[in-house]
C-alpha positions as CSV (number, residue, x, y, z in Angstrom):
1,M,19.6,-9.8,-1.5
2,K,16.5,-11.1,0.5
3,K,13.7,-10.2,-1.9
4,P,15.1,-9.7,-5.5
5,L,11.9,-10.7,-7.1
6,A,9.4,-9.2,-4.6
7,A,8.6,-6.2,-6.7
8,L,7.9,-8.3,-9.8
9,L,5.9,-11.0,-8.0
10,F,4.1,-8.7,-5.6
11,A,0.6,-9.7,-6.9
12,L,1.1,-13.5,-6.7
13,I,-0.7,-13.6,-3.3
14,A,-3.8,-12.3,-5.0
15,T,-3.2,-14.2,-8.3
16,V,-5.1,-17.3,-7.4
17,G,-6.2,-16.6,-3.9
18,H,-9.9,-17.2,-4.2
19,A,-10.9,-19.9,-6.6
20,D,-14.7,-20.0,-7.1
21,D,-16.5,-22.8,-5.3
22,G,-17.8,-24.9,-8.1
23,N,-18.9,-27.7,-5.6
24,M,-15.6,-27.5,-3.7
25,E,-14.6,-30.7,-2.0
26,P,-14.5,-30.6,1.8
27,A,-10.7,-31.2,2.1
28,V,-10.1,-28.5,-0.5
29,G,-12.5,-26.1,1.3
30,D,-10.4,-26.5,4.4
31,I,-7.3,-25.4,2.6
32,A,-9.3,-22.5,1.1
33,H,-10.5,-21.3,4.5
34,R,-7.0,-21.6,5.9
35,W,-5.7,-19.5,3.0
36,A,-8.1,-16.7,3.7
37,K,-7.2,-16.7,7.4
38,I,-3.5,-16.5,6.6
39,N,-3.8,-13.9,3.9
40,Y,-6.2,-11.5,5.7
41,H,-5.6,-12.1,9.4
42,T,-2.0,-13.3,9.8
43,P,0.8,-10.8,10.4
44,A,3.0,-10.4,7.3
45,K,6.1,-11.6,9.1
46,E,4.4,-14.9,9.9
47,Q,2.9,-15.5,6.4
48,E,5.9,-17.1,4.7
49,K,6.0,-20.1,7.1
50,A,2.2,-20.3,7.2
51,F,1.9,-20.4,3.4
52,K,4.7,-22.9,3.2
53,D,3.0,-25.2,5.7
54,L,-0.3,-24.9,3.8
55,A,1.4,-25.6,0.5
56,D,2.8,-28.8,2.0
57,Q,-0.7,-29.7,3.2
58,A,-2.1,-29.1,-0.3
59,G,0.7,-31.2,-1.8
60,R,-0.1,-34.1,0.4
61,L,-3.8,-33.9,-0.7
62,V,-2.7,-33.9,-4.3
63,A,-0.5,-37.0,-3.7
64,A,-3.4,-38.7,-1.9
65,E,-5.9,-37.9,-4.6
66,P,-4.0,-38.1,-7.9
67,G,-5.8,-37.0,-10.9
68,K,-8.2,-34.7,-9.1
69,P,-8.1,-31.1,-10.4
70,Q,-9.4,-29.2,-7.3
71,P,-6.5,-30.1,-5.0
72,M,-4.1,-29.3,-7.9
73,V,-5.6,-25.8,-8.3
74,W,-5.3,-25.1,-4.6
75,Q,-1.8,-26.4,-4.3
76,A,-1.1,-23.9,-7.1
77,I,-2.8,-21.2,-5.0
78,T,-0.8,-21.9,-1.9
79,L,2.5,-22.1,-3.9
80,A,1.9,-18.7,-5.5
81,S,1.1,-17.2,-2.1
82,Y,4.2,-18.7,-0.6
83,A,6.2,-17.2,-3.6
84,K,5.0,-13.7,-2.7
85,A,5.6,-14.1,1.0
86,N,9.1,-15.5,0.4
87,G,10.1,-13.1,-2.3
88,G,13.6,-14.6,-2.6
89,L,15.2,-16.9,-5.2
90,N,12.7,-19.6,-4.7
91,A,9.8,-17.3,-5.6
92,L,10.0,-17.9,-9.4
93,S,10.5,-21.6,-8.9
94,S,7.3,-21.8,-6.8
95,A,5.4,-19.7,-9.5
96,K,6.5,-22.1,-12.2
97,Q,5.3,-25.1,-10.1
98,A,2.0,-23.3,-9.6
99,R,1.7,-22.8,-13.4
100,D,2.5,-26.4,-14.1
101,L,-0.2,-27.6,-11.6
102,L,-2.8,-25.3,-13.2
103,L,-1.9,-26.6,-16.7
104,A,-2.2,-30.2,-15.5
105,A,-5.6,-29.4,-13.9
106,E,-6.8,-27.8,-17.1
107,K,-6.1,-31.1,-19.0
108,I,-8.2,-33.0,-16.5
109,D,-11.1,-30.6,-16.2
110,A,-10.8,-27.1,-17.6
111,Q,-14.1,-26.1,-15.9
112,T,-13.2,-27.1,-12.4
113,L,-14.0,-24.5,-9.8
114,N,-15.9,-22.5,-12.3
115,G,-13.0,-21.8,-14.6
116,S,-10.6,-20.7,-11.9
117,V,-7.8,-22.4,-13.7
118,Y,-7.9,-19.7,-16.4
119,T,-8.3,-16.8,-13.9
120,S,-5.2,-18.1,-12.1
121,L,-3.1,-18.8,-15.2
122,G,-4.0,-15.4,-16.6
123,S,-2.9,-13.5,-13.6
124,L,0.3,-15.6,-13.3
125,Y,1.2,-14.9,-16.9
126,A,0.4,-11.2,-16.4
127,K,2.5,-10.7,-13.3
128,V,5.5,-13.1,-13.6
129,P,8.5,-11.6,-15.5
130,G,8.8,-12.5,-19.2
131,W,11.7,-14.2,-21.0
132,P,14.6,-14.6,-20.2
133,V,13.8,-14.4,-16.5
134,G,10.4,-16.1,-16.3
135,F,7.4,-17.3,-18.3
136,G,5.3,-14.2,-18.2
137,D,3.4,-13.3,-21.4
138,K,0.9,-10.4,-21.5
139,A,-0.9,-11.7,-24.7
140,Q,-1.3,-15.1,-23.2
141,A,-2.5,-13.6,-20.0
142,R,-5.3,-11.8,-21.8
143,K,-6.4,-14.9,-23.5
144,Y,-6.6,-16.8,-20.2
145,L,-8.4,-14.0,-18.4
146,E,-11.0,-13.5,-21.2
147,T,-11.6,-17.3,-21.2
148,A,-12.2,-17.1,-17.4
149,L,-14.8,-14.3,-18.0
150,R,-16.6,-16.3,-20.6
151,M,-16.8,-19.3,-18.3
152,N,-17.8,-17.3,-15.2
153,P,-19.3,-14.0,-16.4
154,K,-20.6,-13.0,-13.0
155,G,-17.6,-14.2,-11.0
156,I,-15.9,-11.7,-8.6
157,D,-12.5,-13.1,-9.3
158,A,-12.9,-13.2,-13.1
159,H,-13.8,-9.5,-13.1
160,Y,-11.2,-8.5,-10.5
161,F,-8.2,-10.1,-12.2
162,Y,-9.2,-8.9,-15.6
163,A,-9.5,-5.4,-14.2
164,D,-6.1,-5.7,-12.6
165,Y,-4.7,-6.7,-16.0
166,L,-6.5,-3.8,-17.8
167,A,-5.2,-1.3,-15.1
168,D,-1.6,-2.5,-15.7
169,K,-2.2,-1.9,-19.5
170,G,-3.4,1.7,-18.8
171,D,-7.0,1.0,-19.7
172,Y,-8.4,2.5,-16.5
173,A,-12.0,3.1,-17.7
174,A,-12.5,-0.5,-18.7
175,A,-10.8,-1.6,-15.4
176,V,-13.3,0.4,-13.4
177,E,-16.2,-1.2,-15.3
178,H,-15.0,-4.7,-14.4
179,L,-14.3,-3.7,-10.8
180,Q,-17.8,-2.4,-10.4
181,Q,-19.1,-5.7,-11.8
182,A,-16.8,-7.5,-9.3
183,L,-18.4,-5.6,-6.4
184,A,-21.9,-6.6,-7.7
185,A,-21.0,-10.3,-8.0
186,P,-23.3,-12.7,-6.2
187,P,-22.0,-14.0,-2.9
188,R,-20.5,-17.5,-2.7
189,P,-22.2,-19.5,0.1
190,G,-19.7,-20.9,2.6
191,R,-16.9,-18.6,1.3
192,E,-17.8,-15.5,3.2
193,D,-14.2,-15.1,4.3
194,A,-13.0,-15.2,0.7
195,D,-15.7,-12.8,-0.5
196,A,-14.9,-10.2,2.3
197,G,-11.2,-10.3,1.5
198,R,-11.7,-10.0,-2.3
199,H,-14.1,-7.1,-1.9
200,K,-11.4,-5.3,0.0
201,D,-9.0,-6.0,-2.9
202,V,-11.5,-4.8,-5.4
203,Q,-12.2,-1.6,-3.5
204,A,-8.5,-0.9,-3.0
205,L,-7.8,-1.1,-6.7
206,L,-10.9,0.9,-7.5
207,D,-9.8,3.7,-5.1
208,E,-6.3,3.6,-6.4
209,I,-7.4,4.1,-10.0
210,R,-9.8,6.9,-9.2
211,N,-7.2,8.7,-7.1
212,K,-4.3,8.4,-9.4
213,H,-6.0,8.5,-12.8
214,A,-9.0,10.7,-12.4
215,D,-8.0,12.8,-15.4
216,K,-7.9,9.7,-17.7
217,L,-11.3,8.6,-16.4
218,A,-12.8,12.0,-17.0
219,A,-11.5,12.0,-20.6
220,K,-13.6,8.9,-21.4
């Protein structure tokens, strides 16, 4: 079967798609801009190869600059995106590799890219299947996501991914609150492409909650 894990890993492309700047290095910034172009402007049928090529580029940067956390975070991002686009048997393997890179980056500098390590880990642990298939863990996901919010309380990603987690848990009113804060997040200079894409993600989730769960929101 071509995409046996696609339904379970559908959100990986958004999982770590926009790390906050946090004085992003130029070579890392190039990968970030290429990611946004692939994710938002490349036809779906072409994304698998494009993300694979970008993951390879990020891997070369990690090898050239060992011990630097920013390239590690963005290699994780590209691997997670490739996992979603591939959707096959390699998807979970790529997700695990992304997790391991993020954990390694955390040990070097937990605050790199304004705490995006925790946003990314939180969403991975929330979306990947749990034991015995994968490493997913909802409780651990919440810890990571709440850590991300403490580190970056005005960040668009921190609020978006926590809202996504809350929506999956059925806490729609709280999810809406965080989505509204995501929409009000300050812009990231030089990351206009990322902000535009994330705002679309935020609005789409907000519309989905309001359309499908209006009764639960009204009851609050």
